C-alpha positions in Angstrom: 130.1 62.4 153.0 127.6 59.8 151.7 124.8 61.6 153.1 125.2 64.7 151.1 125.9 63.3 148.0 122.5 61.3 148.8 121.1 64.5 149.1 122.7 66.3 146.2 121.4 63.4 143.8 117.8 64.2 145.1 118.4 67.6 145.3 119.7 67.3 141.3 116.6 65.3 140.5 114.1 67.9 141.6 115.8 70.0 139.7 115.5 67.7 136.5 111.8 67.3 137.1 111.7 71.2 137.6 113.4 72.1 134.5 111.4 69.1 132.5 108.1 70.8 133.9 109.6 74.3 132.3 110.4 73.0 129.3 107.2 71.3 129.1 104.9 74.2 130.4 107.4 76.3 127.7 106.4 73.8 125.0 102.4 73.7 125.8 101.7 77.9 125.7 103.5 78.1 122.3 101.7 75.5 120.7 98.2 76.4 123.0 99.3 79.5 121.1 99.3 78.7 117.9 96.2 76.4 118.5 94.6 79.4 119.9 95.8 81.3 116.5 94.8 78.5 114.1 91.0 79.1 115.4 91.1 82.3 115.2 92.6 82.4 111.8 89.9 79.6 110.9 86.9 81.7 111.8 88.5 85.1 110.2 89.6 83.6 107.0 86.4 84.2 105.2 86.0 88.0 106.3 89.9 88.2 104.8 88.9 86.6 101.8 85.9 88.7 101.3 88.1 92.1 102.3 91.1 90.7 100.1 88.4 90.3 97.1 86.7 93.9 97.8 90.0 95.2 97.9 90.9 93.3 94.5 87.4 94.2 92.6 86.7 97.6 94.0 89.7 98.6 91.7 88.4 96.6 88.8 85.0 98.2 89.6 85.9 101.6 89.2 87.8 100.8 86.3 84.5 98.9 84.4 82.3 102.3 85.8 84.8 104.5 83.3 84.9 102.4 80.7 80.7 102.2 81.0 80.6 105.6 80.8 82.7 106.0 77.9 80.9 103.4 76.3 77.1 105.6 76.7 78.9 108.8 75.8 80.3 107.3 72.5 76.7 105.8 71.7 74.9 109.0 72.4 77.2 110.8 70.3 77.1 108.5 67.6 73.3 108.7 67.6 73.3 112.3 67.4 76.0 112.6 64.8 75.0 110.0 62.5 71.7 109.5 63.0 70.7 113.3 61.7 72.1 112.9 58.3 69.2 111.1 57.1 65.8 113.0 57.1 63.4 112.5 60.2 62.1 109.1 59.7 65.1 107.4 58.3 66.6 108.4 61.7 64.6 107.2 63.1 64.6 104.0 61.2 68.3 104.1 61.7 68.4 104.4 65.3 66.4 101.7 66.2 68.0 99.0 63.6 71.2 99.8 64.9 70.1 99.4 68.8 71.4 103.0 70.2 67.6 103.4 71.5 64.2 101.7 71.9 62.2 104.9 70.6 63.3 108.4 69.5 62.0 112.0 68.9 62.9 113.7 65.8 61.8 117.9 65.9 62.5 120.7 63.8 64.5 123.6 64.8 61.4 125.5 66.6 60.7 122.2 68.3 57.6 120.8 66.7 57.8 116.9 66.3 59.0 116.0 62.5 58.7 112.0 63.4 57.1 110.7 65.0 53.7 113.0 64.8 51.9 114.2 68.2 48.8 113.2 67.0 47.4 108.9 66.1 45.9 108.4 62.9 43.4 106.2 65.5 42.4 109.4 67.1 41.7 111.0 63.4 40.4 108.1 62.1 37.9 108.5 64.9 37.5 112.2 64.7 36.5 111.5 61.1 33.5 109.0 62.4 31.8 111.6 64.1 30.3 112.9 60.3 26.9 111.5 59.8 27.9 110.1 56.7 30.6 107.7 58.7 27.9 106.9 61.0 25.1 106.1 58.4 27.4 104.1 56.5 28.8 102.2 58.7 25.3 101.9 60.5 24.4 100.6 56.2 27.2 97.8 56.5 27.8 96.4 59.6 24.3 96.7 61.1 21.7 96.7 58.2 24.2 94.3 55.6 23.3 96.5 52.9 26.7 97.0 51.4 25.2 98.6 48.2 24.3 101.9 49.8 27.0 101.2 52.4 29.4 101.8 49.1 27.5 104.5 48.1 27.5 106.7 51.1 31.5 105.9 50.7 32.3 106.9 47.2 30.3 110.3 47.9 33.0 110.8 51.4 36.2 109.9 48.5 34.0 112.5 46.0 33.7 115.1 48.2 36.5 114.8 51.4 39.9 116.7 50.8 41.6 114.6 53.6 43.4 112.1 52.7 43.5 109.9 55.5 39.9 109.9 55.2 40.0 109.3 51.5 41.9 106.5 52.5 39.9 105.0 54.7 36.5 105.6 52.5 38.8 103.9 49.1 39.4 100.9 52.0 35.7 100.4 52.9 34.5 101.5 49.5 36.8 98.3 48.1 35.7 96.2 51.0 31.8 96.3 50.1 32.1 95.3 45.8 33.9 92.3 47.2 31.0 91.8 49.3 28.6 92.8 47.0 31.1 90.1 44.4 31.3 93.2 41.8 35.1 92.4 41.4 35.3 94.1 38.0 34.2 97.2 39.8 36.6 97.3 42.7 39.5 96.6 40.2 38.8 99.7 38.2 38.4 101.7 41.7 42.5 100.3 41.9 43.2 99.4 38.8 44.8 102.6 38.1 47.3 102.7 41.7 47.4 99.2 42.2 48.9 97.8 38.5 50.3 101.0 37.0 51.7 102.9 40.4 52.1 100.2 43.5 54.0 97.6 41.4 56.4 100.5 40.1 56.2 102.4 43.7 54.9 105.6 42.1 53.3 108.1 43.1 52.3 111.4 44.8 52.2 111.0 49.4 48.4 111.2 48.9 48.0 108.0 45.9 50.4 105.7 48.2 47.8 106.2 51.5 45.2 105.4 49.2 47.2 102.7 47.3 48.1 100.9 51.0 44.6 101.3 52.1 43.4 99.1 48.7 46.2 96.9 49.4 45.4 96.0 53.0 41.1 96.0 52.0 42.3 93.7 48.9 43.4 90.9 51.9 40.0 90.4 53.0 38.7 89.5 49.8 38.4 86.2 48.0 38.4 87.8 44.7 42.4 87.8 45.1 44.2 84.3 44.7 46.7 83.4 47.5 49.7 83.9 45.8 48.5 87.7 44.6 47.6 88.0 48.2 51.1 87.0 49.6 52.6 89.6 46.5 50.6 91.8 47.7 51.4 91.7 51.4 55.3 91.9 50.5 54.7 95.1 48.9 52.7 96.2 51.8 55.3 95.0 54.0 58.5 96.6 51.9 56.0 100.2 51.9 55.6 100.1 55.7 59.2 99.3 56.2 60.4 102.0 53.7 61.7 104.9 55.9 63.0 107.2 52.9 60.6 106.4 49.8 57.4 106.2 51.5 55.3 109.9 52.9 53.5 108.1 55.6 53.5 109.7 59.5 54.1 107.2 62.3 50.3 106.7 63.2 49.7 105.9 59.4 52.4 103.4 59.2 51.2 101.9 63.0 47.4 102.0 61.4 48.5 99.7 58.5 50.7 97.7 60.1 48.5 97.1 63.1 45.9 95.5 60.1 48.3 94.1 58.3 49.5 92.0 62.1 46.0 91.1 62.2 46.0 89.4 58.6 48.5 87.4 60.1 51.9 88.5 59.3 54.1 88.0 62.3 55.2 91.0 64.2 58.7 90.5 63.8 58.2 91.8 59.9 57.8 95.2 61.5 61.5 95.7 63.7 60.2 99.8 64.1 56.7 98.6 65.3 57.7 98.5 68.8 59.8 101.8 68.7 56.9 103.2 66.6 54.3 102.3 69.5 56.4 103.2 72.6 57.3 106.8 71.0 53.9 107.1 70.6 52.4 106.2 73.7 54.8 108.4 75.7 53.7 111.7 73.0 50.3 110.7 73.7 49.7 110.4 77.2 51.7 113.9 77.7 54.4 112.0 79.3 57.7 113.2 76.9 59.5 116.0 77.6 62.7 117.0 77.4 65.0 117.4 80.1 68.3 119.0 80.9 71.2 117.1 81.4 73.1 114.7 79.5 72.7 111.7 81.1 68.9 109.3 81.6 66.1 110.3 83.4 63.3 108.8 84.3 60.2 109.1 82.1 57.7 106.2 83.3 57.7 102.6 84.4 60.8 101.2 83.0 61.7 103.9 80.4 64.3 106.2 80.2 65.1 109.3 78.0 68.5 111.2 77.0 68.8 114.6 75.2 71.5 117.0 75.1 71.1 120.2 75.2 70.3 121.9 71.3 69.8 118.6 69.9 66.8 117.8 67.6 66.9 114.3 69.1 65.4 113.0 72.2 65.9 108.9 73.1 64.1 106.8 74.9 65.4 103.5 76.1 64.0 100.4 78.5 65.4 99.7 81.9 65.8 96.1 80.5 68.0 97.8 77.5 70.1 99.8 79.6 71.3 96.3 81.8 71.5 94.3 78.7 73.5 96.8 76.3 75.8 97.5 79.4 76.6 94.5 80.9 77.2 92.9 77.0 79.8 95.6 77.5 81.4 95.2 80.9 81.7 91.2 80.1 83.3 91.9 77.1 85.6 93.9 78.2 86.1 92.5 81.7 86.6 89.4 83.8 84.4 88.7 86.6 85.3 85.5 88.1 83.6 84.1 90.7 81.2 87.3 91.7 77.9 88.4 89.6 78.0 92.0 88.2 74.9 94.1 88.9 73.2 97.4 87.5 71.1 98.9 89.6 69.1 102.1 89.2 68.7 105.0 90.8 66.4 105.1 94.3 66.7 101.0 94.3 66.6 99.3 98.2 70.1 98.8 99.7 71.5 95.6 99.1 73.5 94.0 102.3 75.1 91.2 100.2 76.9 93.5 97.9 80.1 92.9 98.0 81.3 96.2 96.6 79.4 99.0 94.7 80.3 101.8 92.6 77.7 104.6 91.9 78.2 106.2 88.6 78.1 109.4 86.8 77.5 111.3 83.6 75.1 109.5 81.4 74.1 106.3 83.9 74.0 109.3 86.6 73.2 107.9 89.8 73.0 104.3 88.8 75.4 102.0 90.7 77.7 99.0 89.8 77.4 96.2 92.4 79.1 92.8 93.0 77.7 89.9 94.8 79.1 86.4 95.3 78.1 84.0 92.7 80.2 81.0 92.4 80.3 80.2 96.6 82.3 77.3 95.1 85.7 79.9 93.9 84.9 81.8 97.1 85.2 79.0 99.2 87.6 77.3 97.0 90.1 80.3 98.0 89.5 80.4 101.8 90.1 76.5 101.8 93.9 77.4 100.1 94.4 80.0 103.0 93.4 77.8 105.7 95.2 74.5 104.5 98.4 76.6 104.5 97.3 78.1 108.0 96.8 74.5 109.6 99.9 73.2 108.0 102.0 75.9 108.8 100.6 75.9 112.7 101.6 71.9 112.1 104.6 72.7 111.2 105.6 75.2 114.2 104.1 72.6 116.4 105.8 70.1 115.6 108.8 72.1 114.9 108.7 73.4 118.6 107.8 69.7 120.3 111.4 69.0 118.4 113.1 71.9 119.7 112.4 71.0 123.3 112.9 67.0 122.7 116.3 68.1 121.2 116.8 71.1 123.8 115.5 68.3 127.0 118.3 65.7 126.2 120.9 68.4 125.6 120.0 70.3 128.8 120.0 66.7 130.9 123.3 65.6 129.1 124.8 68.5 130.0 122.3 68.5 133.6 124.4 65.0 133.9 127.9 66.5 132.9 127.0 69.1 135.4 126.4 66.9 138.2 129.2 64.7 137.9 131.5 67.9 137.9 129.7 69.3 141.3 130.1 65.7 142.6 133.6 65.8 141.8 133.9 68.3 143.2 132.6 68.1 146.5 134.0 64.7 146.9 137.7 66.3 145.8 137.4 69.0 148.1 135.9 66.8 151.1 138.9 65.0 150.3 141.2 67.5 150.6 140.0 68.9 153.1 141.2 66.5 156.2 144.7 66.5 154.8 145.1 70.1 154.7 143.7 70.2 157.9 146.4 67.6 159.1 149.0 69.6 157.7 148.2 73.2 159.1 147.8 71.1 162.8 151.5 69.8 162.0 152.8 73.3 160.6 151.4 75.0 163.9 153.0 72.8 166.1 156.3 73.1 164.4 156.0 77.0 164.4 155.3 76.9 168.3 158.8 75.5 168.6 160.9 77.8 169.8 164.2 75.9 169.5 165.9 74.0 167.2 164.2 75.6 164.0 166.7 77.5 161.9 165.6 80.7 160.0 165.0 79.4 156.4 163.1 76.3 157.7 160.8 79.0 160.1 160.0 80.6 156.9 159.4 77.7 154.7 156.8 76.4 157.3 155.0 80.1 157.6 154.8 79.7 154.3 153.7 76.3 153.8 150.9 78.1 156.8 150.2 80.5 154.1 149.7 78.2 151.1 147.4 75.8 153.6 145.4 78.8 154.6 144.9 80.4 150.9 144.3 76.6 149.7 141.4 76.1 152.5 139.4 79.3 151.6 139.6 78.0 148.0 137.9 74.5 149.0 135.6 75.8 151.4 134.8 78.6 148.4 134.3 75.1 145.9 132.4 73.6 149.1 129.7 76.9 149.0 129.0 76.6 145.4 128.5 73.0 145.2 126.0 73.3 148.1 124.7 76.4 146.2 124.4 74.9 142.9 122.9 72.0 144.6 120.7 73.9 146.4 122.1 72.4 149.9 123.0 75.4 150.9 120.8 76.0 154.2 119.8 79.6 156.1 119.9 79.8 159.8 118.4 83.3 160.1 118.6 85.0 163.5 119.2 88.5 165.4 122.6 89.5 163.8 124.6 92.6 165.1 126.3 94.1 162.7 129.3 95.5 164.4 130.2 92.0 165.7 130.0 90.5 162.2 131.9 93.1 160.4 134.6 91.9 163.5 134.4 88.7 162.8 134.9 88.9 159.3 138.0 91.1 159.3 139.7 88.9 162.4 139.1 85.7 159.8 141.2 87.6 157.1 143.3 90.0 159.7 146.4 87.9 159.0 146.1 88.6 154.9 145.6 92.2 155.8 148.6 92.4 158.0 150.8 90.8 155.3 149.7 93.4 152.6 149.5 96.5 154.5 145.8 96.9 154.2 144.3 99.8 156.2 140.3 98.6 156.9 138.0 101.2 158.0 134.6 100.6 159.6 132.0 103.2 160.5 130.6 101.8 164.0 127.1 101.7 164.5 125.1 99.6 166.5 122.3 98.5 163.6 120.7 94.9 164.2 118.8 92.9 161.4 118.4 89.4 161.0 120.4 87.3 159.1 122.1 84.1 159.0 125.5 85.2 160.9 127.7 82.8 159.5 127.0 83.6 155.4 127.2 87.3 156.3 130.7 86.8 157.3 131.3 85.4 154.2 130.0 87.8 152.0 132.1 90.1 153.6 134.8 88.1 154.3 134.9 87.5 150.5 133.9 91.5 149.4 137.2 92.4 152.1 139.8 89.3 149.8 138.6 90.8 146.6 139.4 94.5 148.1 142.8 93.2 149.0 143.7 91.2 145.7 142.6 94.1 143.5 143.9 97.2 145.7 145.9 100.0 144.2 149.8 98.8 144.1 151.0 102.2 143.9 149.7 104.0 146.9 148.4 102.3 150.5 145.4 100.2 150.3 142.4 101.2 151.9 139.0 99.8 152.7 136.0 101.6 154.5 133.1 99.5 155.0 130.4 101.7 156.2 126.3 100.8 156.9 123.0 103.0 157.7 119.5 101.6 157.7 117.6 102.9 155.1 113.3 102.7 155.2 113.0 98.9 155.9 117.0 98.0 154.2 120.2 97.8 155.8 122.5 99.0 153.5 126.0 98.4 153.7 129.2 99.9 151.0 132.8 98.0 151.1 135.1 100.4 149.5 138.5 100.2 147.9 140.8 102.4 146.2 141.6 99.9 143.8 142.0 99.8 140.0 138.7 99.6 139.5 136.4 98.4 136.6 135.1 99.1 133.2 131.5 99.0 132.0 131.5 95.4 130.8 133.7 93.9 133.4 130.9 95.7 136.0 128.0 93.9 134.3 129.6 90.6 134.6 131.9 90.6 137.8 129.0 88.3 139.5 129.0 85.6 136.8 130.5 82.3 138.4 134.6 81.9 137.4 134.7 85.5 136.0 137.7 86.8 136.4 138.3 90.8 135.6 141.7 89.7 133.6 143.5 86.8 132.7 146.5 88.8 132.8 146.0 89.8 136.0 144.2 86.5 137.1 147.6 84.8 136.7 149.2 86.7 139.6 146.3 86.7 141.8 144.6 83.6 143.3 141.0 82.5 143.0 139.0 81.0 140.7 136.3 84.1 140.3 133.3 82.1 142.2 133.9 84.5 145.3 131.8 87.5 144.2 129.3 85.0 142.9 128.9 83.3 145.9 128.4 86.6 147.9 125.5 87.5 145.2 123.3 84.2 145.6 123.9 84.4 149.3 122.1 88.2 149.0 119.5 86.5 147.2 118.6 84.3 149.8 118.5 86.8 152.0 116.1 88.8 149.5 118.5 91.1 149.4 120.5 92.9 146.6 124.6 93.6 145.5 125.4 96.5 143.2 128.9 97.6 141.7 129.9 101.3 141.3 133.4 101.6 140.1 135.3 104.0 138.3 139.1 102.7 137.0 141.9 104.0 138.1 139.7 105.8 141.9 138.7 102.2 143.0 135.2 100.0 143.5 132.8 100.0 145.9 129.8 97.2 146.3 126.6 98.5 147.9 124.6 95.4 149.3 120.8 95.8 150.5 119.3 93.8 152.8 116.4 93.8 154.6 115.9 94.6 158.3 113.4 91.3 158.0 113.9 88.8 155.9 109.9 87.5 154.3 
């Protein structure tokens, strides 16, 4: 008895250690999985944040592209609608000052240039100078230094020429020669009427305007005029040259005079249209200006793009920098871009693989692209760190939770194991303590029943009843001891060669008394089958199955039990079938659980405590076999045992 308790405690301690090992493994595996997940999350979070940024900004990028296309369409519409309300020169100035273009060409209905014209005054001046008089006058003035002779030649050109541009240049040159000769009164007489009466009052015809401008520019080189007078002259010149409404100047003439004034120290910023005039004239003179179909920006040369609407009298020119600046200013004022840099990329640019997202434009900016790049790495890192912190804290909480749950479960299971150990120890102790007196009682009762004299009928009946109850109680105690050994892993299996017919007969003989009392017919199929098994435990299995069939047999017809066996592949299949009450599906699933009784009402009328079938299933498992049940209510139940012929 004490030896068995020591073995039980040793086995229980091994079970506890095995449980804690499995519990620790159950905690360690999820914790390692969480750590792996955290490491993967740390590695992939930046990519995930980037993808989130892309999804977030793709929609905004599309919205920005649509708004930008509308912005340029409205810009071109305003340029065409309002610009043509003015004269050609005034329209040019209006477009430039309102930043609707960097340059423009205005044509008439026949496509002839109205402003700017197609030939520069510099070219015209060069052509005029090819005249022999021009060569002679310039040679006398600049080579020989003979201002007197040069002046007489200039005067001759003034009197004979019918070209107003040539006449203006000649007046300017003659005025310069008179100032060199210090003939101030003659110089003043040359320009007096125009200068005093027409220029200061801004009157006169087209030709006189050009002559007056030439004279005024020449006056700036003379020491005859005081600085205050020169300042006034400069003011008049600036007003005239910036006046596109009332000054009858061609673009080339305007550029010519502006160029001379800039040479005399007047800042270029004083003439806001000068850059546009020069760029447009350069495109025309280099034969780069051409009308293209399609209402979108077309490349002209370098960083210059043109826009023209079919049937329009206007062609607009833009620097690439202007397109970028105006587009960016608009997008920055209408959309919020946090942590990213917005770029407008011209067509045919190199692929930027660092771009976060891109969108190809249509409309006026056809084939241009809007691209996003991460500009504020700190913002990007902050977003990433926020997510990483969340993952880390979540991971740590999960790990701590698993550890806490593991500790709690360990304590609860330890308490349960302790209680189970106490219970099993109590069951084993009580069973052993009851086994001896029961054996003694059985021996005494059998001794009394063997006497044929001295016992009346009633006493004999009572003794037989005591013997039956003693037998039932012995079987119950035997089941308890077997169950305790199974729970403590103390039940040893002694495998050997077993004849199945002999084993079945032994099982039937061990319960023959009960079979006879209950009037149960047992039919056994005589099959001489050999297998390797524990003969004693196999008897326990068959005895429990037969006993179970007796207890739950039919009450309204003859109880019958059928035991058959057959060889199937490398296994032996044993069937124990009865014609009893049968089982429903729920009971069939749970019938092998320990302490499970099919029906509480029936449990009060049948002996047992729900351990028999649990012991059967565990013995079969110890043989590496299986046990199944097939049942139909009101028809009967069949237990099917499959045992390997050789236990591996």
